[in-house]
N, C-alpha and C positions, 0 to 999 in steps of 0.2 A: 848905903840906901837905907832909909828907916825900915824896921820890921816889925810886926806885930806879934808879940808872944802866942804861942799856942797853948791855951789852958785845958789840958786833958781831962781835968775833972768836971768840966761841964757836961751836961746833957746834950743830946743833939738838938732839943728845942732851943737852948740858948746858943748853939754853935751856929744855927742857921741864920744867916744875915739878910740884908735887902740889897745885895748888890745887883749890878745890871744883869747878872746871870740867873736871877731868879726866874723859874719858867712860868708859863702860863697858868700851870696847874696849881701854883703857890708853892709853900714848903711842905716837905715830906712829913708823914706823921711821925710822932715821937717813937724813938727806938730806945733799946736800952743803952746805956752810957758805954758799955764795952764797944758796941759797934761803931759809934762816933769816935772812940778813942783810936780804934783801928784805922779809921779813915784819916783822922788828924794826923797819926803817926806817919802814914804814908805821904801826905802833904808835906809834913815836916822833913822826911827823907830827902825829897827833891829840893826843899828849901836848903838844906845842908849840902847837897850837890851843887849849887849854884855859885857862879862867881860874879863879880859886879859888872863884868860884861854881858851876863845873862847866858853863858855857855853852862852846861851841865856835865858834871864828871860821869865817865861811863860807869862807875862801881865805887862803893865806898868800903873802907876796911872795917871790920869789927874791933881790932886793935891796931895800933901803930898809924904812922901818917898815911894820908892818902897821896898817890902820884899817879893815879890813872888818867889819861887824856880825856878831853870831852868827847861825848858820843853824839853824832848827829841826830840819831834816832832818840836818845834820851833827853837831848834838848826838845825834841818835839813833844815827849810826854810832860816835860818840865812845863812847856806852855800850857798843856792841858791841866796840870797840877794848879797852875795859877787860877784858872776858872773855878775850880773846886775850892780852892782856898777863899776866893771871893764869895762864892756861894754860901760858905759856911761861916763867914764873918771873920775869918782868920787872916785876911789881908786887904787892907783897904788901898793898897797900892798896886794890885795886880795888873791893871791896864798899863801903868807906867813901865812896870817890870817887862810885860809882854812886849812893848815897844822897844825896849833896850834890847831883848834878846833878838827880835827880828831884824832890827837895824845892825845889829853885830853880824847876823848871818848874811845879810847883803853886802856887808862891808868886807868881808873876807874872801875876796875873789881868788886868792892863792890857793883856796881850798876847794875851788871848783873846777870842772872841765869846761871844754869850749860850749857845752850845750846845757850847763847849769847844775850838774849834777856835783854832789859833794863827796869828799873822802868820807869814809866810815868814821874814822877818828881824827880830831884835829887837836892842836896844842891849845890848853887852856887858857894860855895868856896871848898868843901870837895869832891864833887861828890857822896856823900852818899845817899841813899833813903831819901827822903822828905816826912814827914808825913807818911800816910799809903799808899801811891800809890802803884799800881799793877805792875807787870811785864806786858807790853803791847806790843802785836803784831803789831798793827797798828802804835803806836809811834816809835818802832824800824823800822818799813818799811819806814816810812817818813823820819827819820834820815838817813836810808841807801840811800834813793832816793837822799836826798840832796847831800850826799857825792858823789854819782855816777855822779850826775848832774855837781857838781863841777868839778870832775876829767876830764869829757868830756869837759867842757866849758874852763877851766882853763888849757888848754892843753900844754903838753911840759915840765912837771915837773916831773921827775922820782921819787922823793920823795913823792910827791902827790899821784902819782900812786900807789907806793908801799904801803902807809898808807891806802888809799882807798881799795886796794884790801885785805890788811890783815883784815879790818873790815868786808868786805864781807864774807871772808872766816872763820871767828870767830862766825857766826851765822848759827845754823842749822835751816834754813827755813822750812823744811819739818815737823818739830816738831808742827808747827802751824796748820797744816792740820788735822782736826778731823776726817772728813767723805768724802771721794771723791764722794759717791754715793748720797748724799744730797747736796753737796756743803758747808758743815759745817766748820767753821774756828774758831779757839780758839781765844777770845777777849783777855784772860789774860792766863798767863803762871805761872807755880809754880817753886819753887826754884830749884827742881831737874831736869828742863828743860822739863818737860812735860806740857800738857795743862790742865788747870783748868776744872775739870769735871763740865758740865752744863753752862759753860761762852762761849757760841757759838752764832756765828751769821750766817746767810743764806743769799745768793745772792738775791738782787743786792744791793751792798752798797760799802762804801769805801775800805772795806776789799778786793776788787778786787785787789788792790796793793799789799796786802800779798800773794794772790794767784799768781800773776804774778811774783814776786821775787822767790817764793818757785818753780815754774816752770822753772825759769831760773838757779836755783841751782840744779835742777835735770838734771845731765849731762847724765844719762842713757836714759832720754825720756820714761820711763817705769814707775816711781814711782808714789805714790798717788797724788803728786802735778799736775803733767802731767795729770793723769785721770781726777782730779777735773776741771783743766782748760778746757780740751777737752769737758766736759760734759756740762759745764756752760757758760765759757766765750769766747771759740773760735767763737761762733755766738751770736751776740747780740740779736737775736730773740730767744735764749734758755732761756732767762731771764724773770721773771715775770714783768707784767705791770698793771699799773691802768690808769684811763682815767679822765681828768678834762677839761671841756669846749671843748671837742672834740679832745684833744690832749692826746696822749699815751705817758706816761712816765714810766721810769724803777722804780722798787721798791722791796722791800724785802717781801711785802705781798700784794696781789691784794686787791684793795680797799683802801689801805692806802697810804700815800705820805711820802716822805722823804724830808729833808731840802735840799735845792739847792746846799749847799757845797758838798753834798756826790757825785754827779756826776761830780763836778768840780775837786774834788780829783782825780778821776779816768782819768779824761781829761788831767791834767797837769802832772801827775807823771806815768801814764801807757802807754807806747807806743802804744800798740796795739789798745787801745781806741782812742788815739790822730790821728792816721793814718787811721782808719776805717770809712768809709763814712756812715755805718749804724748806728755806734756808735754816730758819730757827727750828725746824723738826732735825735737820743734821746738827745742829749745835746740841740739842737735847741727846740725840743719840750718841754723840762724841763724850758727853758727860756721863752718860749711864756705861758706856763702855769702858771709860777710865775707872769709874768705880768697880765695875765687874772685873777688871783685870787685877786690882788689889785684892779682892775677896778671893778670887781663884788661884792667885799665883803667889800669894805672900802670907805670913802671918800677922799682918797689920790690923789694928783695931779699926772698928767701924768708921771712926772720924779720920783715920790716917790714910790719905789718897792725894791724887793730884800728880798728873805726869806732865812735868813742866821742864824748864830749862833754867840752868844757873851753874853755879859752884858744884862740883862733883867730886867723889872720893878718889876713883880710879885715874880719872883724868881732870885737868884743871876746869874744864867747862863740859857740859853735856846737855843734849836735848833728850830728855826721856820719852819714851814711847811705849805703847802695848809690845810686848816681847823685847823691848829694848830699854830695861832699866835695870843694869846689871848690879847697881849698889842700892836698889830698892829705896830711892830717894823720895821722900814726900814733899810735895810742893804745895804749900797752903795758899800761895798767891794764885794757883789754878783753880782751887776750890772756890775763892773769891772771884775768879773770872766767870765761872759758870753760874753764878747767884742769879741771873736773870732768868734763868730756866731750871734752877734747882734752889729754891729758897730754904731748904733743909741745910744746905751747905753752910748757912750762918751759924747753925747750931754746931757744926763741926768746928768753925773758926772760934767760937766761944768756948769750946771744951778745950782746944789748944790753949787759950789764955787761962781758963779756969784751972786747969791742972798744972799750970806752968810747965809744960811739955818742953822738949829739946827745940820746939819751933820758936820759942820765945827768946828774942835777942834784943840787944840794945847797942847803940852807937852814940859816941860823944856828940853832942851837938844836935842829936834827934831827939824831939820831945815825945816820950812815950817808947813803948816797946814795938818791935817789928816781928812778924811771923815769917820764918824763913825755912829753907830746906835742911832736912836732917835724913839720914840713913836709918831704916828700920832694921837692917841686917847687921850693920856695925855701930853700935852705940857710942863707940869711942871717937868716931869722925864727927869733926865740927868744922863748918864751913868758915873761911877767914874772911870771906868779903860778899857783898850783896850787889847783884847787877842791876842798873836803873832800868833798863828797858824791860826786864822780866818782872820786876816788881810793880810795874805799871798796872798789871792785871788785878793786884790787890786793890789798887786805888780805884780803876775803873770799875770793877765789879762792885765794890762797896759804894761808889757814887751813884751808880745806876739803881742798885738795890734800894738806896736811902731817898734819892730824888725821884725815883720813877723812870720808866722807860723813855718818857717824853724829853728828859733832860738830854738823853743820848740821841734821840731821834731828831730832836730839832737842831743839835748843835754839830751833828756829823752830816747834816744835809749841805754838803759843799756846792751841789748843783745850784740850789736856792741862794746861797750867798754870793755865788759868783754872777748870778743872773742880776742880782741887785747892785753888785759892786762894779759891774763893768760898764 
């Protein structure tokens, strides 16, 4: 398929194109070139992860051949990356690529259970189950969110609309609801379409997205998904909290803490969270608590913070959180994810680039540098790979920072798109 080279030396003014995804507020204000380079680099990362079928590899290696399977969630974020590439004028073929991806996902029935949920990982070439991966409700939800985002952003193509609506209608979202009274959602699904017994998660976490999609699918307004939503998510103050450094943060267990990516998933993909002032207050508290943990618990410099997930030193992969970051790993992508409530984070990201810190990495085939995880306590540790779903917060945060919150609020309003498409 044709590609459009990414020219990282251009300023943001030149990068912003006139794609169908240009929002009603017009193009963003000019920003320093380093900011646009970081966003263009993130978009390039997803381009390098994509194959000609429109599937996106779970992770890319910094050295050596890539052999990871496709990730259903990363494929969802790949669809969002096409929107951003089109908005920046980096891809004139974004709509065609989005259609290829959704068409492929509709065609790989071997990767789905009886109610439409996908395996977490699938083979890049065949679309079959990769390894022993599970049917995953959250990965399916992120894929669907990416497709809906793309249909809203790359507007005006009837075939894309039809494909995305077909994908939406092929999934029985209510089957992921385990118990409306407790807020329980199935993490894993069985082949027959039911939830896996015992595989449950309780509010608050990223499964808020599954709850939201299930509520949207409940056209009666009286089903278990609507019941669960009204009990737990209609009001942010219905959810459990923990406190750190005098800051109240959302959690699934009072006294425990979640990795910062959890609340970022909800902010970027769940429209009621995005637009609700009380939820945004909790997002801001999570950002401040993240910074406070680094200041109180480590010898990190001011710009070194971010409790995220990805490659780790002690284990292959770890989701870092307050009181649970044994390797003191900095996650710059989390800093970017908090930009909508902490514009000072942009200075921290620029400092990473300006000082050529250990965060700066490169990958063959990716135009420009990436900012990735490194350990404050062990300077000798070097991550060997970068996970696509985790790096999405670098892309989402920078895009919202540059294009304005209206870009996000307009295109993650899945209820509005479905009302038009049905």
